[in-house]
C-alpha positions as YAML, in Angstrom:
chain: A
units: angstrom
residues:
- id: 1
  name: MET
  ca: [0.00, 0.00, 0.00]
- id: 2
  name: VAL
  ca: [1.33, 3.42, -1.01]
- id: 3
  name: ARG
  ca: [1.50, 5.82, 1.92]
- id: 4
  name: ILE
  ca: [1.45, 9.56, 1.36]
- id: 5
  name: LEU
  ca: [2.21, 12.16, 4.05]
- id: 6
  name: VAL
  ca: [0.39, 15.48, 3.56]
- id: 7
  name: THR
  ca: [1.18, 18.81, 5.23]
- id: 8
  name: ASN
  ca: [0.74, 22.53, 4.53]
- id: 9
  name: ASP
  ca: [1.36, 25.98, 5.99]
- id: 10
  name: ASP
  ca: [-2.25, 27.23, 6.11]
- id: 11
  name: GLY
  ca: [-3.13, 24.95, 9.00]
- id: 12
  name: VAL
  ca: [-4.68, 21.54, 9.52]
- id: 13
  name: HIS
  ca: [-8.22, 22.92, 9.15]
- id: 14
  name: SER
  ca: [-7.57, 24.59, 5.77]
- id: 15
  name: SER
  ca: [-9.97, 23.78, 2.95]
- id: 16
  name: GLY
  ca: [-6.95, 23.33, 0.67]
- id: 17
  name: ILE
  ca: [-5.49, 20.45, 2.65]
- id: 18
  name: ARG
  ca: [-8.87, 18.74, 2.78]
- id: 19
  name: ALA
  ca: [-9.21, 18.91, -1.00]
- id: 20
  name: LEU
  ca: [-5.66, 17.62, -1.42]
- id: 21
  name: THR
  ca: [-6.22, 14.73, 0.95]
- id: 22
  name: GLU
  ca: [-9.41, 13.64, -0.79]
- id: 23
  name: SER
  ca: [-7.77, 13.77, -4.21]
- id: 24
  name: LEU
  ca: [-4.65, 11.84, -3.20]
- id: 25
  name: GLY
  ca: [-6.78, 9.15, -1.59]
- id: 26
  name: ALA
  ca: [-7.13, 7.60, -5.05]
- id: 27
  name: LEU
  ca: [-3.38, 6.84, -5.01]
- id: 28
  name: GLY
  ca: [-2.97, 5.29, -1.58]
- id: 29
  name: GLU
  ca: [-3.30, 5.76, 2.16]
- id: 30
  name: VAL
  ca: [-3.06, 9.44, 3.07]
- id: 31
  name: TRP
  ca: [-1.85, 10.69, 6.46]
- id: 32
  name: VAL
  ca: [-2.16, 14.36, 7.40]
- id: 33
  name: VAL
  ca: [0.27, 16.03, 9.81]
- id: 34
  name: ALA
  ca: [-0.14, 19.79, 9.57]
- id: 35
  name: PRO
  ca: [0.32, 22.93, 11.68]
- id: 36
  name: LEU
  ca: [-2.35, 23.66, 14.27]
- id: 37
  name: GLY
  ca: [-2.56, 27.26, 13.04]
- id: 38
  name: GLU
  ca: [-1.45, 29.56, 10.26]
- id: 39
  name: SER
  ca: [2.24, 29.19, 9.38]
- id: 40
  name: SER
  ca: [2.46, 31.04, 6.08]
- id: 41
  name: ALA
  ca: [5.72, 32.74, 5.01]
- id: 42
  name: ILE
  ca: [7.59, 30.92, 7.75]
- id: 43
  name: GLY
  ca: [10.05, 29.33, 5.34]
- id: 44
  name: HIS
  ca: [12.06, 26.31, 6.42]
- id: 45
  name: ALA
  ca: [11.84, 27.15, 10.11]
- id: 46
  name: LEU
  ca: [12.47, 24.40, 12.65]
- id: 47
  name: THR
  ca: [11.26, 24.66, 16.27]
- id: 48
  name: LEU
  ca: [14.18, 24.08, 18.64]
- id: 49
  name: THR
  ca: [13.46, 26.37, 21.62]
- id: 50
  name: ARG
  ca: [10.33, 24.71, 23.02]
- id: 51
  name: PRO
  ca: [8.61, 21.32, 23.04]
- id: 52
  name: LEU
  ca: [6.04, 20.48, 20.36]
- id: 53
  name: ARG
  ca: [2.53, 19.09, 20.88]
- id: 54
  name: LEU
  ca: [1.25, 16.39, 18.53]
- id: 55
  name: GLU
  ca: [-2.48, 15.71, 18.69]
- id: 56
  name: GLN
  ca: [-4.69, 13.35, 16.71]
- id: 57
  name: ILE
  ca: [-7.84, 15.17, 15.59]
- id: 58
  name: GLY
  ca: [-9.28, 12.70, 13.09]
- id: 59
  name: ASP
  ca: [-8.75, 9.46, 11.24]
- id: 60
  name: ARG
  ca: [-5.10, 9.66, 10.12]
- id: 61
  name: VAL
  ca: [-5.18, 13.42, 10.78]
- id: 62
  name: PHE
  ca: [-2.79, 15.06, 13.27]
- id: 63
  name: SER
  ca: [-1.99, 18.63, 14.28]
- id: 64
  name: VAL
  ca: [1.35, 20.02, 15.46]
- id: 65
  name: ASP
  ca: [1.78, 23.38, 17.18]
- id: 66
  name: GLY
  ca: [4.78, 24.08, 14.99]
- id: 67
  name: THR
  ca: [5.99, 24.66, 11.45]
- id: 68
  name: PRO
  ca: [5.53, 22.61, 8.27]
- id: 69
  name: THR
  ca: [9.10, 21.38, 8.70]
- id: 70
  name: ASP
  ca: [8.26, 20.21, 12.22]
- id: 71
  name: CYS
  ca: [5.19, 18.45, 10.84]
- id: 72
  name: VAL
  ca: [7.12, 16.43, 8.27]
- id: 73
  name: ILE
  ca: [9.72, 15.37, 10.82]
- id: 74
  name: LEU
  ca: [7.12, 14.33, 13.41]
- id: 75
  name: GLY
  ca: [4.95, 12.78, 10.74]
- id: 76
  name: VAL
  ca: [7.75, 10.48, 9.63]
- id: 77
  name: ASP
  ca: [9.29, 9.78, 13.03]
- id: 78
  name: LYS
  ca: [6.30, 9.66, 15.41]
- id: 79
  name: VAL
  ca: [3.13, 9.18, 13.35]
- id: 80
  name: LEU
  ca: [4.10, 6.84, 10.52]
- id: 81
  name: ARG
  ca: [7.26, 5.62, 12.28]
- id: 82
  name: ALA
  ca: [8.55, 4.80, 8.81]
- id: 83
  name: LEU
  ca: [9.33, 6.53, 5.56]
- id: 84
  name: PRO
  ca: [6.28, 7.28, 3.40]
- id: 85
  name: ASP
  ca: [6.40, 6.88, -0.36]
- id: 86
  name: LEU
  ca: [5.71, 10.56, -0.96]
- id: 87
  name: VAL
  ca: [5.24, 13.88, 0.84]
- id: 88
  name: VAL
  ca: [2.84, 16.45, -0.63]
- id: 89
  name: SER
  ca: [2.47, 19.96, 0.83]
- id: 90
  name: GLY
  ca: [-0.57, 22.17, 0.08]
- id: 91
  name: ILE
  ca: [-2.86, 23.14, -1.45]
- id: 92
  name: ASN
  ca: [-1.57, 26.60, -0.58]
- id: 93
  name: LEU
  ca: [-3.95, 29.56, -0.71]
- id: 94
  name: GLY
  ca: [-1.92, 31.66, -3.12]
- id: 95
  name: TYR
  ca: [0.96, 31.16, -5.54]
- id: 96
  name: ASN
  ca: [4.53, 30.27, -4.55]
- id: 97
  name: LEU
  ca: [6.45, 31.49, -7.59]
- id: 98
  name: GLY
  ca: [10.00, 32.55, -8.31]
- id: 99
  name: ASP
  ca: [11.97, 33.93, -5.38]
- id: 100
  name: ASP
  ca: [8.97, 33.52, -3.06]
- id: 101
  name: VAL
  ca: [9.81, 29.84, -2.60]
- id: 102
  name: THR
  ca: [12.42, 30.89, -0.04]
- id: 103
  name: TYR
  ca: [9.69, 32.34, 2.19]
- id: 104
  name: SER
  ca: [7.12, 29.62, 1.67]
- id: 105
  name: GLY
  ca: [6.19, 27.19, 4.41]
- id: 106
  name: THR
  ca: [4.39, 25.13, 1.78]
- id: 107
  name: VAL
  ca: [7.56, 24.71, -0.26]
- id: 108
  name: ALA
  ca: [9.51, 24.04, 2.94]
- id: 109
  name: GLY
  ca: [7.35, 20.97, 3.62]
- id: 110
  name: ALA
  ca: [8.42, 19.45, 0.29]
- id: 111
  name: LEU
  ca: [12.00, 20.59, 0.85]
- id: 112
  name: GLU
  ca: [12.15, 18.81, 4.21]
- id: 113
  name: ALA
  ca: [10.95, 15.62, 2.52]
- id: 114
  name: THR
  ca: [13.88, 15.87, 0.13]
- id: 115
  name: LEU
  ca: [16.34, 16.29, 2.99]
- id: 116
  name: LEU
  ca: [14.92, 13.09, 4.49]
- id: 117
  name: GLY
  ca: [15.51, 11.26, 1.22]
- id: 118
  name: LEU
  ca: [11.86, 11.32, 0.14]
- id: 119
  name: PRO
  ca: [10.18, 12.65, -3.00]
- id: 120
  name: GLY
  ca: [8.30, 15.86, -2.25]
- id: 121
  name: ILE
  ca: [5.75, 18.03, -4.03]
- id: 122
  name: ALA
  ca: [4.48, 21.52, -3.11]
- id: 123
  name: VAL
  ca: [1.14, 22.59, -4.61]
- id: 124
  name: SER
  ca: [-0.19, 26.16, -4.68]
- id: 125
  name: LEU
  ca: [-3.28, 27.79, -6.17]
- id: 126
  name: CYS
  ca: [-3.91, 31.35, -7.31]
- id: 127
  name: ARG
  ca: [-5.25, 33.55, -4.52]
- id: 128
  name: SER
  ca: [-9.00, 34.11, -4.77]
- id: 129
  name: ARG
  ca: [-12.01, 35.32, -2.79]
- id: 130
  name: ASN
  ca: [-13.80, 32.02, -3.38]
- id: 131
  name: TYR
  ca: [-11.46, 29.09, -3.82]
- id: 132
  name: ASP
  ca: [-12.26, 26.22, -6.18]
- id: 133
  name: PHE
  ca: [-9.72, 23.47, -5.55]
- id: 134
  name: THR
  ca: [-11.00, 21.11, -8.23]
- id: 135
  name: GLN
  ca: [-8.28, 21.78, -10.79]
- id: 136
  name: ALA
  ca: [-5.45, 22.10, -8.25]
- id: 137
  name: ALA
  ca: [-6.46, 18.86, -6.51]
- id: 138
  name: ALA
  ca: [-6.57, 17.04, -9.85]
- id: 139
  name: ALA
  ca: [-3.16, 18.48, -10.80]
- id: 140
  name: ALA
  ca: [-1.70, 17.36, -7.47]
- id: 141
  name: ARG
  ca: [-3.00, 13.83, -8.07]
- id: 142
  name: THR
  ca: [-1.65, 13.77, -11.64]
- id: 143
  name: VAL
  ca: [1.83, 14.97, -10.65]
- id: 144
  name: ALA
  ca: [1.91, 12.70, -7.58]
- id: 145
  name: ALA
  ca: [0.99, 9.67, -9.70]
- id: 146
  name: ALA
  ca: [3.81, 10.52, -12.12]
- id: 147
  name: VAL
  ca: [6.32, 10.85, -9.27]
- id: 148
  name: LEU
  ca: [5.22, 7.56, -7.73]
- id: 149
  name: ARG
  ca: [5.55, 5.90, -11.13]
- id: 150
  name: HIS
  ca: [8.84, 7.43, -12.33]
- id: 151
  name: GLY
  ca: [10.51, 8.75, -9.18]
- id: 152
  name: LEU
  ca: [12.57, 11.94, -8.90]
- id: 153
  name: PRO
  ca: [16.32, 12.54, -9.07]
- id: 154
  name: HIS
  ca: [18.12, 12.47, -5.73]
- id: 155
  name: ARG
  ca: [17.60, 15.68, -3.71]
- id: 156
  name: THR
  ca: [14.97, 17.03, -6.11]
- id: 157
  name: PHE
  ca: [11.41, 18.13, -5.31]
- id: 158
  name: LEU
  ca: [8.66, 19.74, -7.37]
- id: 159
  name: ASN
  ca: [6.95, 23.10, -6.98]
- id: 160
  name: VAL
  ca: [3.52, 23.10, -8.67]
- id: 161
  name: ASN
  ca: [1.47, 26.26, -9.22]
- id: 162
  name: VAL
  ca: [-2.06, 26.19, -10.60]
- id: 163
  name: PRO
  ca: [-3.92, 29.12, -12.23]
- id: 164
  name: ARG
  ca: [-7.47, 30.07, -11.28]
- id: 165
  name: THR
  ca: [-8.77, 29.70, -14.85]
- id: 166
  name: GLU
  ca: [-9.01, 26.41, -16.74]
- id: 167
  name: ALA
  ca: [-5.44, 25.37, -17.57]
- id: 168
  name: GLN
  ca: [-4.23, 24.66, -21.09]
- id: 169
  name: GLY
  ca: [-1.91, 21.95, -19.79]
- id: 170
  name: TYR
  ca: [1.34, 21.54, -17.89]
- id: 171
  name: LYS
  ca: [4.68, 23.28, -18.43]
- id: 172
  name: ILE
  ca: [8.03, 22.32, -16.92]
- id: 173
  name: THR
  ca: [9.50, 25.63, -15.77]
- id: 174
  name: VAL
  ca: [12.34, 27.38, -13.99]
- id: 175
  name: GLN
  ca: [12.13, 29.77, -11.06]
- id: 176
  name: ALA
  ca: [11.23, 33.28, -12.09]
- id: 177
  name: ARG
  ca: [13.44, 36.17, -11.03]
- id: 178
  name: ARG
  ca: [12.17, 39.55, -10.01]
- id: 179
  name: ARG
  ca: [13.15, 42.99, -8.88]
- id: 180
  name: GLN
  ca: [11.10, 43.54, -5.77]
- id: 181
  name: THR
  ca: [10.11, 46.45, -3.62]
- id: 182
  name: THR
  ca: [9.07, 45.81, -0.03]
- id: 183
  name: THR
  ca: [7.20, 48.52, 1.83]
- id: 184
  name: VAL
  ca: [6.76, 48.84, 5.58]
- id: 185
  name: ARG
  ca: [3.72, 50.58, 7.03]
- id: 186
  name: GLU
  ca: [4.40, 52.37, 10.31]
- id: 187
  name: GLY
  ca: [1.73, 53.10, 12.89]
- id: 188
  name: GLU
  ca: [0.93, 53.53, 16.55]
- id: 189
  name: ASP
  ca: [-1.24, 51.22, 18.64]
- id: 190
  name: PRO
  ca: [-3.86, 52.49, 21.16]
- id: 191
  name: ARG
  ca: [-1.21, 52.41, 23.92]
- id: 192
  name: GLY
  ca: [1.05, 54.73, 21.97]
- id: 193
  name: ARG
  ca: [3.57, 52.04, 21.02]
- id: 194
  name: ARG
  ca: [5.12, 52.11, 17.56]
- id: 195
  name: TYR
  ca: [4.52, 49.13, 15.26]
- id: 196
  name: TYR
  ca: [5.61, 48.13, 11.78]
- id: 197
  name: TRP
  ca: [3.68, 46.06, 9.23]
- id: 198
  name: ILE
  ca: [5.50, 44.57, 6.26]
- id: 199
  name: GLU
  ca: [3.15, 44.88, 3.31]
- id: 200
  name: GLU
  ca: [2.81, 42.79, 0.16]
- id: 201
  name: VAL
  ca: [5.90, 42.86, -2.02]
- id: 202
  name: ALA
  ca: [5.58, 44.69, -5.34]
- id: 203
  name: SER
  ca: [7.12, 42.54, -8.08]
- id: 204
  name: ASP
  ca: [8.68, 43.43, -11.38]
- id: 205
  name: TRP
  ca: [9.25, 40.02, -12.93]
- id: 206
  name: GLN
  ca: [12.13, 39.60, -15.37]
- id: 207
  name: ASP
  ca: [10.98, 38.44, -18.78]
- id: 208
  name: ASP
  ca: [11.73, 34.73, -19.26]
- id: 209
  name: PRO
  ca: [9.45, 32.45, -21.30]
- id: 210
  name: ARG
  ca: [10.73, 29.43, -19.35]
- id: 211
  name: ALA
  ca: [9.77, 30.88, -15.96]
- id: 212
  name: ASP
  ca: [6.96, 29.71, -13.70]
- id: 213
  name: ILE
  ca: [5.27, 33.12, -13.75]
- id: 214
  name: SER
  ca: [5.24, 33.09, -17.56]
- id: 215
  name: ALA
  ca: [3.55, 29.68, -17.61]
- id: 216
  name: ILE
  ca: [0.90, 30.87, -15.17]
- id: 217
  name: ARG
  ca: [0.25, 34.03, -17.17]
- id: 218
  name: ASP
  ca: [-0.16, 31.91, -20.30]
- id: 219
  name: GLY
  ca: [-2.72, 29.73, -18.53]
- id: 220
  name: PHE
  ca: [-0.59, 26.66, -17.81]
- id: 221
  name: ILE
  ca: [0.08, 24.66, -14.66]
- id: 222
  name: SER
  ca: [3.71, 25.27, -13.74]
- id: 223
  name: VAL
  ca: [5.90, 22.40, -12.53]
- id: 224
  name: THR
  ca: [9.37, 23.47, -11.36]
- id: 225
  name: PRO
  ca: [12.05, 21.01, -10.19]
- id: 226
  name: LEU
  ca: [13.90, 22.47, -7.20]
- id: 227
  name: GLN
  ca: [16.81, 21.38, -5.03]
- id: 228
  name: PRO
  ca: [18.09, 22.32, -1.56]
- id: 229
  name: ASP
  ca: [21.61, 23.07, -2.82]
- id: 230
  name: LEU
  ca: [21.89, 26.87, -3.03]
- id: 231
  name: THR
  ca: [25.51, 26.85, -4.20]
- id: 232
  name: ASP
  ca: [26.10, 29.21, -7.12]
- id: 233
  name: LYS
  ca: [28.51, 26.98, -9.02]
- id: 234
  name: ASP
  ca: [29.04, 29.59, -11.75]
- id: 235
  name: ALA
  ca: [30.39, 31.97, -9.09]
- id: 236
  name: LEU
  ca: [32.92, 29.56, -7.58]
- id: 237
  name: ALA
  ca: [35.68, 30.62, -9.97]
- id: 238
  name: VAL
  ca: [34.99, 34.30, -9.29]
- id: 239
  name: VAL
  ca: [35.16, 33.89, -5.53]
- id: 240
  name: ASP
  ca: [38.24, 31.70, -5.86]
- id: 241
  name: ARG
  ca: [40.02, 34.66, -7.43]
- id: 242
  name: PHE
  ca: [39.60, 36.56, -4.15]
- id: 243
  name: SER
  ca: [42.76, 34.68, -3.04]
- id: 244
  name: LEU
  ca: [41.57, 34.62, 0.55]
- id: 245
  name: PRO
  ca: [44.28, 33.84, 3.13]
- id: 246
  name: LEU
  ca: [44.60, 30.26, 4.36]
- id: 247
  name: ALA
  ca: [44.46, 31.43, 7.98]
- id: 248
  name: PRO
  ca: [41.73, 33.75, 9.28]
- id: 249
  name: VAL
  ca: [42.81, 37.35, 9.71]
...
């Protein structure tokens, strides 16, 4: 029996994770281990400064008062007590495109799977007032079935983004790059204390027909292979020319 571990960053009660779980049920036995509350934009955070609480809240459904990364680790080590065949994270309420993958808790769930030697998939859907997960859930099932059938290269996971409108098909893409502007709103609470609110990032995407954002704009489901290795191999020769001393100065 195929066993699939599901997590997210929108919380265990999110409508997106319910749709994902139902869809993946056609492929095998699905286990949900997800954050108790909202954990969006938390990245690959790991809880090390306090104990975690793991609670069963349904049939093969568990909550963790921690991050998506915590959930994958506890899901494997304490819930399944064995390696699942696949980890799927989502369905996220909003895209995770381009540079945003570094912030995403959804993507971090799939990344943690990869670090544990497991195939991982992150699935995200265009932000909307009224979410319809039908297409995204079907896309998750299709991509998951392909991964279970063909496997993934070592230390590779997939980032899937689904448009709101009916998709024309799938495109294999690369991460988009952007020039971004982050604004911070400053205010004062009723007690006279200053606060700061980081607002949505304004993006100026670089033009690249291979990029995930281009696929989405053209009405396709974007599938981007990612890896945890952030080494810029093209820059190694440049940095090597720094001729840094052998001993620290």
